[in-house]
C-alpha atoms as one frame of an Amber mdcrd trajectory, in Angstrom:
protein
   0.000   0.000   0.000   1.449   3.338  -1.061   1.580   6.271   1.336   2.294
   9.951   0.794   5.410   9.572   2.976   6.734   6.770   0.780   6.174   8.755
  -2.419   7.894  11.797  -0.894  10.837   9.621   0.122  11.186   8.248  -3.417
  11.157  11.774  -4.880  13.760  13.037  -2.402  15.973  10.044  -3.180  15.666
  10.851  -6.886  16.724  14.442  -6.252  19.751  13.212  -4.305  20.742  10.917
  -7.191  20.492  13.860  -9.611  22.656  15.999  -7.337  25.413  13.423  -6.920
  25.259  12.493 -10.598  25.819  16.136 -11.514  28.868  16.232  -9.262  30.384
  13.236 -11.014  29.769  14.802 -14.417  31.515  17.952 -13.171  34.606  15.916
 -12.255  37.079  18.199 -14.028  35.497  21.362 -12.617  35.833  19.931  -9.107
  39.562  19.396  -9.362  39.996  16.066 -11.121  42.000  13.404  -9.358  42.895
  15.692  -6.467  39.377  17.053  -6.000  36.616  15.976  -3.624  35.012  13.277
  -5.772  37.308  10.524  -4.539  36.097  11.334  -1.044  32.504  11.502  -2.316
  32.892   8.021  -3.820  34.007   6.757  -0.441  31.157   8.539   1.355  28.458
   7.127  -0.915  29.828   3.585  -0.739  30.402   3.478   3.018  27.026   5.166
   3.680  25.222   2.606   1.533  26.994  -0.356   3.151  26.407   0.930   6.687
  22.829   1.988   5.910  21.833  -1.421   4.561  23.348  -3.097   7.622  21.528
  -0.766  10.016  18.223  -1.043   8.129  18.085  -4.822   8.527  17.710  -4.372
  12.294  16.207  -0.931  12.991  14.734   0.101   9.642  15.416   3.085   7.419
  14.441   5.758   9.948  17.569   4.847  11.861  19.636   3.718   8.883  19.484
   6.940   6.832  20.923   9.428   9.390  23.219   6.880  11.048  24.504   5.460
   7.748  25.050   8.908   6.226  27.028  10.264   9.191  29.107   7.100   9.537
  29.800   7.056   5.790  30.718  10.748   5.620  33.104  10.681   8.578  34.738
   7.437   7.432  35.227   8.913   3.951  37.008  11.999   5.259  39.220  10.046
   7.651  40.194   7.382   5.116  40.763   9.951   2.366  43.224  11.701   4.686
  44.892   8.376   5.408  45.213   7.607   1.672  47.056  10.927   1.230  49.227
  10.047   4.250  48.108  13.147   6.123  48.857  13.377   9.836  46.247  12.442
  12.436  44.201  15.536  13.273  44.348  14.861  17.008  41.656  15.353  19.622
  39.887  18.148  17.695  39.238  15.816  14.737  38.418  12.888  17.046  35.799
  15.002  18.818  34.296  16.320  15.572  33.947  12.890  13.943  32.635  11.295
  17.141  30.100  14.093  17.593  28.834  13.810  14.006  28.346  10.062  14.365
  26.728  10.510  17.784  24.251  13.033  16.356  23.454  10.647  13.497  22.688
   7.850  15.945  20.609  10.210  18.074  18.505  11.408  15.134  17.931   7.825
  14.040  16.864   6.694  17.518  14.626   9.690  18.236  11.629   8.583  16.143
  11.367   5.221  17.929  12.686   5.863  21.442  12.037   9.548  22.108  14.134
  12.614  22.805  15.576  11.717  26.221  16.838   8.310  25.035  18.260   9.770
  21.808  20.102  12.633  23.537  21.441  10.371  26.286  22.702   7.859  23.743
  24.292  10.534  21.535  26.180  12.065  24.475  27.424   8.758  25.884  28.428
   7.243  22.541  30.272  10.423  21.543  32.294  10.293  24.758  32.945   6.588
  24.251  34.211   7.090  20.709  36.557   9.878  21.787  37.986   7.548  24.434
  38.411   4.798  21.820  40.308   7.217  19.561  42.617   8.075  22.453  43.395
   4.356  22.838  44.307   3.962  19.161  41.021   2.361  18.031  40.338   4.404
  14.884  38.821   3.825  11.402  42.274   4.330   9.865  43.843   1.596  11.985
  45.672  -0.904   9.720  44.738   1.160   6.649  45.264  -0.518   3.271  44.140
   0.048  -0.321  43.880  -3.302  -2.091  41.801  -5.284  -4.586  41.291  -8.035
  -2.021  39.047  -8.153   1.029  40.866  -8.193   4.332  40.274  -7.748   8.051
  43.012  -7.762  10.686  43.040  -8.985  14.261  43.073  -5.377  15.517  40.012
  -4.539  13.426  38.149  -7.560  14.779  39.035  -6.400  18.281  37.693  -2.936
  17.394  34.422  -4.489  16.169  34.119  -6.455  19.432  34.879  -3.285  21.406
  32.114  -1.397  19.573  29.688  -4.296  20.115  30.183  -4.217  23.870  30.334
  -0.411  24.083  27.150   0.205  22.108  25.252  -2.563  23.886  26.237  -1.143
  27.279  25.305   2.386  26.170  21.884   1.272  24.905  21.228  -0.596  28.165
  22.257   2.376  30.319  20.034   4.724  28.300  17.097   2.322  28.623  17.481
   2.270  32.407  18.042   6.024  32.746  15.033   6.924  30.593  12.882   4.155
  32.164  12.450   2.285  28.877  13.095  -1.039  30.562  10.740  -3.250  28.532
  12.919  -5.597  26.462  15.868  -3.289  27.247  18.438  -6.090  27.576  17.338
  -7.793  24.352  17.421  -4.503  22.447  20.829  -3.572  23.872  22.353  -6.896
  22.802  20.749  -6.671  19.345  21.892  -3.068  18.874  25.440  -3.859  19.956
  25.629  -6.851  17.620  24.316  -4.721  14.742  27.010  -2.078  15.270  29.706
  -4.730  15.665  28.728  -6.594  12.497  28.537  -3.377  10.445  31.938  -2.311
  11.795  33.445  -5.668  10.805  31.900  -5.461   7.309  33.231  -1.936   6.775
  36.686  -3.132   7.803  36.435  -6.206   5.568  35.376  -4.310   2.443  37.377
  -1.192   3.285  40.587  -2.031   1.358  38.613  -2.791  -1.819  36.494   0.373
  -1.501  39.684   2.388  -1.006  41.222   0.827  -4.108  38.111   1.644  -6.155
  38.070   5.247  -4.930  41.725   5.824  -5.818  41.921   3.952  -9.129  38.751
   4.673 -11.124  39.412   6.500 -14.441  37.714   9.840 -15.097  35.489   8.496
 -17.880  34.112   5.757 -15.648  33.214   8.315 -12.995  31.396  10.308 -15.680
  29.425   7.228 -16.760  28.534   6.596 -13.127  27.270  10.175 -12.923  25.026
   9.670 -15.960  23.613   6.470 -14.414  22.837   8.306 -11.179  21.027  11.076
 -13.067  18.945   8.559 -15.041  18.010   6.721 -11.853  17.172  10.043 -10.227
  14.921  10.967 -13.150  13.135   7.632 -12.864  12.591   7.989  -9.120  11.355
  11.563  -9.404   8.854  10.573 -12.088   7.410   7.850  -9.824   4.884  10.270
  -8.279   3.527  11.151 -11.724   3.150   7.512 -12.757   1.151   6.923  -9.571
  -1.199   9.750 -10.550  -1.355   8.693 -14.211  -2.428   5.129 -13.382  -4.698
   6.290 -10.553  -2.973   4.098  -7.952  -4.571   4.511  -4.491  -2.441   6.417
  -1.974  -3.197   6.483   1.752
């Protein structure tokens, strides 16, 4: 059954595809190989991978903001690592942790309310900053390669995030008095974050290789494909009207 919210979501997605497709077609204007599109490629890929993983457990209301913020911050950090730039220190750690924390908070708000979302965002931001200070970072064991790979340190990081996020979700449930099924949700949430973290680490080297080695023409073709998909998605609302499909 179609709803007005679903149709609006399809149209917005189409507009986003058109926007990103236009950026890829403007590759040369945006600085070519040393411009921002390599980072954009990373952001889109990591956001999609994280978003799909999150959506399987908590749905798209959580997956869209959480996946986008995780993908964006990972893209910036890994792009800096690919250029062998120095670690930005606590200022960068705080910024990236805060962005991801806000993304999680926005995603949790619709289902669990404001107090739970704010509490979780604050605690998880602090936890991520602490993890950075202990050397647990997205750029740990960085590699650009055509093969999939995950190291022992990255598996440890995934386990660390599983436990940390589960504990944070449980604490927030108790503090905000959302105790019904709180333990089950905390374990499920922690496992979701841990699995997504492990997948991002596993596919990371291949995504990095793609981002750094795609020829300009292929990026242009990708841009055209995005624009065509965007056009199709934006026209969906008109096809619904044309065929008089019921909308509720």
